[in-house]
DOTITOR-936253 format. One line per field, with one value per residue (C-alpha): x, y, z. Coordinates in steps of 0.001 Angstrom, whole numbers, padded with zeros to 6 digits. Example, Ala and Ser with C-alpha at 12.3 -4.5 7.8 and 13.67 -1.06 7.14 Angstrom:
u: (012300, 013670)
v: (-004500, -001060)
w: (007800, 007140)
END
This chain:
u: (-020589, -022544, -022355, -020949, -022542, -020902, -023318, -022063, -022993, -021976, -022978, -026757, -027431, -029739, -027653, -028630, -032327, -031492, -029495, -032514, -034882, -032583, -032506, -036299, -035952, -033908, -030550, -027620, -025793, -022145, -021822, -018150, -019118, -020341, -017110, -014958, -016786, -016426, -012635, -012304, -014720, -013854, -011412, -010203, -006368, -006708, -008408, -005331, -003018, -005032, -004994, -001200, -000706, -003134, -003120, -005861, -007950, -009070, -011170, -014490, -015404, -013264, -014885, -013416, -014223, -014990, -015542, -012149, -010383, -011958, -010817, -007267, -006865, -008557, -005756, -002823, -002152, 000494, -001887, -004578, -002170, -001067, -004746, -005627, -002601, -003756, -007361, -007871, -006131, -008299, -011401, -010489, -009786, -013143, -015066, -013252, -014110, -017780, -017894, -016599, -019516, -022384, -025029, -027715, -027727, -025927, -024673, -024441, -021205, -022299, -019401, -019479, -015769, -016016, -013926, -011731, -010595, -010457, -013009, -014484, -011701, -013689, -017042, -018615, -020704, -021169, -024349, -024231, -026923, -026722, -028177, -027156, -024787, -027311, -029668, -026739, -025745, -029372, -030139, -026754, -027022, -030560, -029739, -026270, -027269, -024048, -023063, -022857, -019111, -018670, -020727, -018845, -015579, -016840, -017996, -014541, -012834, -014859, -014365, -015949, -019545, -018624, -015791, -018265, -020877, -018252, -017252, -020879, -022394, -025916, -027184, -030124, -030950, -032437, -032702, -036521, -037702, -040591, -039987, -042248, -040515, -037206, -038467, -039747, -036396, -034688, -037144, -036405, -032668, -033116, -034620, -031862, -029080, -030710, -030826, -027079, -026414, -027946)
v: (060231, 061826, 059757, 061686, 060857, 062212, 063442, 063801, 063386, 064694, 068137, 068259, 065138, 066902, 066651, 070129, 069155, 065893, 068043, 070381, 067411, 066085, 069618, 069581, 066454, 068406, 067121, 069479, 070017, 071106, 072421, 072195, 074713, 077278, 076788, 077296, 080651, 081658, 081293, 083865, 086350, 090010, 090517, 086899, 086400, 084000, 086720, 089090, 086277, 085656, 089302, 089481, 086426, 087222, 091075, 093322, 092779, 089568, 091805, 093368, 096010, 094206, 090817, 087826, 087943, 084188, 084174, 085746, 083483, 080360, 081490, 082180, 078815, 076960, 078236, 077707, 074475, 076102, 078799, 076095, 074130, 077226, 078086, 074571, 074445, 077659, 076934, 073213, 073104, 076169, 074563, 071280, 073029, 074872, 071737, 069766, 072576, 072474, 068707, 068981, 071029, 068935, 067236, 064670, 061214, 062171, 065073, 065377, 066617, 067846, 068039, 067828, 066699, 064460, 061662, 063898, 065839, 062764, 064218, 060682, 059923, 061954, 060257, 056997, 056354, 058000, 058668, 059258, 060919, 059461, 060439, 059368, 061674, 062750, 064075, 065540, 067612, 068670, 069766, 071466, 073438, 074699, 075459, 077262, 078670, 076938, 075333, 071549, 071784, 073658, 071068, 068129, 069729, 069796, 066207, 065262, 067072, 065055, 061421, 059007, 057920, 054297, 055059, 057251, 054571, 052027, 054140, 054790, 052997, 054293, 055405, 057452, 056938, 060282, 059761, 059653, 060389, 062849, 065441, 063540, 060140, 061800, 063207, 059736, 058220, 060768, 060057, 056308, 056980, 059407, 056465, 054065, 056644, 057085, 053243, 053002, 055342, 052756)
w: (-033555, -036420, -039692, -042670, -045886, -049136, -051829, -055348, -058953, -062372, -063609, -064357, -062282, -059838, -056705, -055578, -055708, -053726, -051216, -050812, -050281, -047491, -045911, -045752, -043664, -041182, -042364, -042018, -045360, -045684, -049178, -050564, -053378, -050869, -048760, -051877, -052433, -048830, -048744, -051617, -050295, -049902, -047138, -047079, -047289, -050183, -052357, -051820, -052806, -055973, -056843, -056331, -058540, -061438, -061136, -059991, -063206, -061504, -059089, -060039, -057348, -054844, -055507, -057322, -061075, -061348, -065077, -065829, -063322, -065008, -068367, -067095, -065464, -068229, -070549, -068161, -066269, -063986, -062885, -062209, -060161, -058170, -057469, -056457, -054127, -052504, -052179, -051562, -048154, -047073, -048254, -046619, -043374, -043354, -044213, -041403, -038922, -039962, -039694, -036125, -035130, -036548, -034527, -035369, -036773, -040013, -042035, -045859, -047390, -050776, -053122, -057075, -056980, -053870, -055398, -057535, -054495, -052224, -049828, -049600, -047067, -044587, -045276, -043834, -046977, -050359, -052275, -055994, -057999, -061535, -064909, -068352, -070257, -072882, -070173, -068254, -071248, -071882, -068336, -067796, -071099, -070138, -066548, -067203, -070623, -071792, -075064, -075497, -075956, -072617, -070761, -072438, -071390, -067768, -067886, -069318, -066363, -063793, -062834, -065315, -064715, -064228, -061771, -059786, -059660, -058650, -055726, -054514, -051533, -052510, -055889, -056947, -060694, -061548, -065269, -065314, -061766, -061223, -058457, -056226, -056899, -056284, -052959, -051994, -052846, -050611, -047747, -048087, -047941, -044950, -043034, -044069, -043099, -039636, -039177, -040080, -037109, -034656)
END
């Protein structure tokens, strides 16, 4: 049996960089965000249902207009609920199918909302990449070219930092790590995770 390690962290914490380092050590990554994009790709039944529900202005050359969709569901709790009820089971199904196919000592399930969407019930251990909120806001604003208010709203919609840390089995404090130090931390964890398998 391959161990399933959940990887999560708040916006701007550096979890994608951590995930990239793990993949360099030959670890298979299942990315929940990527799966979420795949289930609404052109030709997928879910995309047709979204277009029927929100109207065809939600499509941009046959693709989902994510920016418009985000705006619409941000303003309407019922629409957000409808969308979540449509997509979450599909995303979960696809993740489970991918998890059944994995080989190796362990696999990483990378999910920004691992705890919020109860995906941790499929994991054996959970790794949280943590940074302080000030740094989170600064990094996310620069990366996404977003306002401080927008990033604060995203942070508020995610599980609280203390709750996330409380649920973690392993923590990387990424507040002041250089890239090299972060890579070394990942290498050390990679060794630990492989040991857990034995």
